[in-house]
C-alpha positions in Angstrom: 15.0 23.2 10.7 16.0 19.7 11.5 13.0 17.5 12.6 13.4 13.9 13.8 11.1 10.9 13.5 11.5 7.9 15.7 9.4 4.7 15.6 9.3 1.3 17.4 7.0 -1.6 16.5 5.6 -2.4 20.0 5.0 -0.7 23.3 7.6 -3.1 24.9 10.4 -1.5 22.8 12.1 1.7 23.9 12.7 4.8 21.8 15.7 5.9 23.9 18.3 4.8 21.4 16.7 6.7 18.5 15.7 9.7 20.7 19.3 10.1 21.9 20.7 9.8 18.4 18.3 12.4 17.0 19.1 14.8 19.8 22.8 14.4 19.0 21.9 15.2 15.4 20.6 18.5 16.6 16.9 17.9 15.8 14.8 20.7 17.3 11.6 18.6 17.3 11.2 14.9 17.5 8.0 12.9 16.6 7.8 9.6 18.4 5.5 6.6 17.5 4.7 3.1 18.6 3.4 1.4 15.4 4.3 -1.6 13.2 6.1 -0.7 10.0 3.5 -2.8 8.2 0.6 -0.6 9.1 -0.3 2.4 6.9 -1.9 4.2 9.9 0.9 6.2 11.5 -0.5 9.5 12.8 2.8 10.8 14.2 4.5 10.3 10.9 1.6 12.1 9.1 1.9 15.0 11.6 5.7 15.1 11.1 5.4 15.2 7.3 2.8 18.0 7.5 5.0 20.1 9.8 7.9 20.1 7.3 8.6 23.2 5.3 10.9 24.0 2.4 14.5 23.9 3.5 13.8 21.6 6.4 15.5 18.2 6.9 13.7 15.1 8.1 16.1 13.0 10.2 15.6 9.3 11.0 17.8 6.9 12.9 17.5 4.3 10.2 15.6 4.2 6.9 13.4 1.3 7.9 11.9 3.5 10.6 10.4 5.6 7.9 9.2 3.5 4.9 7.2 0.3 5.0 8.9 -1.0 1.9 11.4 0.2 -0.7 8.7 1.4 -2.9 7.0 3.3 0.0 10.4 4.9 0.9 11.0 6.0 -2.7 7.6 7.5 -2.9 8.0 9.4 0.3 11.5 10.7 -0.6 10.2 11.9 -4.0 7.4 13.7 -2.3 9.8 15.4 0.2 12.2 16.4 -2.7 9.3 18.0 -4.6 8.5 20.1 -1.5 12.2 21.1 -1.1 12.7 19.0 2.1 15.8 16.9 2.6 16.0 13.4 4.2 18.8 12.2 6.4 19.4 8.7 7.8 22.0 8.6 10.6 22.8 4.9 10.5 23.2 4.6 6.7 24.8 8.1 6.6 22.6 9.1 3.7 21.6 12.7 3.1 19.5 13.5 0.1 20.8 17.1 0.0 24.2 15.8 -1.1 25.2 14.5 -4.5 26.1 11.1 -3.1 22.7 10.9 -1.3 20.8 11.8 -4.5 22.7 9.1 -6.4 21.9 6.4 -3.8 18.2 7.2 -4.0 18.3 7.1 -7.8 19.7 3.6 -7.5 16.9 2.7 -5.0 14.3 4.0 -7.4 15.8 1.9 -10.2 15.7 -1.2 -7.9 12.0 -0.5 -7.0 11.1 -0.2 -10.7 13.0 -3.5 -11.4 11.0 -5.2 -8.6 7.7 -4.0 -10.0 8.6 -5.2 -13.5 9.7 -8.6 -12.1 6.4 -9.0 -10.3 4.5 -8.1 -13.4 6.4 -10.6 -15.5 5.8 -13.3 -13.0 2.1 -12.6 -12.9 1.8 -12.6 -16.7 3.8 -15.9 -16.9 1.5 -17.4 -14.3 -1.6 -16.4 -16.2 -0.2 -17.8 -19.4 0.7 -21.1 -17.8 -2.8 -21.3 -16.3 -4.4 -20.7 -19.7 -2.3 -23.4 -21.2 -3.7 -25.8 -18.6 -7.2 -24.7 -19.5 -7.8 -22.3 -16.6 -8.7 -18.6 -17.1 -8.1 -15.9 -14.6 -10.7 -13.8 -12.9 -13.6 -14.6 -10.6 -15.4 -17.9 -11.0 -18.7 -17.9 -12.9 -21.8 -17.4 -10.8 -23.9 -19.6 -13.0 -23.3 -23.2 -13.9 -23.9 -24.5 -17.4 -27.0 -26.3 -16.2 -28.3 -23.1 -14.6 -27.8 -21.2 -17.9 -29.7 -23.8 -19.8 -32.7 -23.6 -17.4 -32.6 -19.8 -17.5 -32.6 -19.8 -21.3 -35.7 -22.0 -21.3 -37.5 -19.8 -18.8 -36.7 -16.6 -20.6 -37.7 -17.9 -24.0 -40.9 -19.3 -22.5 -41.9 -15.8 -21.4 -44.0 -17.0 -18.5 -41.9 -15.3 -15.7 -40.6 -11.8 -15.5 -36.9 -11.6 -15.9 -36.5 -10.1 -12.4 -38.2 -13.2 -10.9 -35.8 -15.5 -12.8 -32.8 -13.4 -11.6 -34.1 -13.5 -8.0 -34.6 -17.3 -8.2 -30.9 -17.8 -9.1 -29.6 -15.0 -6.9 -28.0 -12.9 -9.7 -28.6 -9.5 -11.3 -30.6 -9.1 -14.5 -27.4 -8.0 -16.3 -25.9 -11.4 -15.3 -28.8 -13.2 -17.0 -28.3 -11.3 -20.2 -24.5 -11.7 -20.2 -24.6 -15.5 -19.5 -27.9 -16.7 -20.9 -28.4 -14.6 -24.0 -26.7 -15.5 -27.3 -25.2 -12.4 -29.1 -27.9 -12.5 -31.8 -30.8 -12.8 -29.3 -29.6 -10.3 -26.7 -31.7 -7.5 -28.2 -34.8 -9.7 -28.3 -34.4 -10.7 -24.7 -33.9 -7.0 -23.6 -37.2 -6.1 -25.3 -38.9 -9.1 -23.7 -37.6 -7.9 -20.3 -39.2 -4.5 -20.8 -42.5 -6.0 -21.9 -42.7 -8.3 -18.8 -41.4 -5.9 -16.2 -44.0 -4.3 -13.8 -45.2 -0.8 -14.7 -43.3 0.7 -11.8 -39.9 -0.5 -13.3 -40.5 0.9 -16.8 
């Protein structure tokens, strides 16, 4: 069975052009949708994909009506192929059931992989450059150096429960241990926390 899918981005746009093309392509059923290509929520597309069975062909007027990006399009095409469903684009004249169509999508898949590797390389290069300038990646520290010094003094004094100190600085107890405890004293501070904790916490 040939099943069509048509999409326009806004309610002001018309589906007539796509609908007529899909009818000429002998689609027995056409799913129509008004949704931006950037949104992942496309209920008509989901319904269309669920209706497809092995041996069916999904027909679109143009490839960009289907995938939000090249990577998204490759993922969708791979999923259809694994289910034994073909994809046909009328404008690009691509049909994945043919040898030429399969070759084209293999090239698309290679380009998508190249794009992912390029993004990864740029990200790593950016992190390396930031480290060279003395900046490390990740979230900023919750505690300033001055805060850590005060916390160390309070914890070593043993006059306040660890949870009270954590509440005062607005952090979790684990954050205190991670930032304020030296490696050799971490075990001692953990024991101190158990001793000073209320009976209900132990």
